[in-house]
N, C-alpha and C positions, 0 to 999 in steps of 0.2 A: 438298533443300538443294543449291543449285547451287555452282559453283566459287567464285564471288565471295563468297557467304555463308560458305563454309568458310574462305576466306582471312581474312576479317574476324574470324571466331571464333578462328582460330589466332593472329592478331595480338593480339587482346584477351587471350587466355590467356598469351601470351608477355609482354605488358606487365605483367600481374598477377604473373607469376613473377619478372620483373625487380624489381618493387617489393618483393615478399616477400624476395627474395634480399638486396636492399639493407637492409631492416629487420633481417633475421637477422644480417647482417654487423655492423651497428651494435650489436645486442644482444651478440654475441660479443665485440666490442671492449670494451663497457662491463663485461661480466663479467670479462674478462681484467684490466682496470684494478682492479676490486674484488679479484680474486684476488691481484694483486700487492700491493695495500694490506694485505690480510689476512696474507699471507706475511711482509711486513715487520713487521707488528704482532706476529705470533707469534714471530718471531725476537727482537724487542726484549723481549717478555715473558719468553721463555726465558732471555735473557741476564740480565734483572733477577732472575729466580728463582735462577739459578746464582750470581750475585753475592751475593744475600742468603744463600743456603745456604753459600757459601764464607766469607763474613764471620762467619756464625753458627758454623760449624764451626771457624774459625780461633780464635775466642775460647774455644771449648770444648776444642780440642786442647791449647792451651798449659796451661790450668788442669788438665785431666785428666792430662796427662803428669807434672805435678808433684805430684799428689795420690796418697797411698797408699790402697789399697783399705781398706775399713772393717774387714776381718778381721785386719789386722796390728796 
C-alpha cells in the first residue's frame, strides 16, 4: 500500500466516523427530548396521585376526627 492509498483510506475512515458521530449526536438529542417528556409526565402523574390522595384523606380526616371509636 503506497502513501496515496493510505491517505485515501484514512480520509474514507474519517468521513465515515464524522457521519457516525452526526448520527449519534442526533440520537442523543432525540433521547434527551424523550427523557424530558417522560420526566414531565412523571411529575404530572405524581402530582395527580398526590392531589387524589390529599382529597381522599381530607374527606376521611374530617369524618374520622368526629367519629367515636366503636368500643365507646
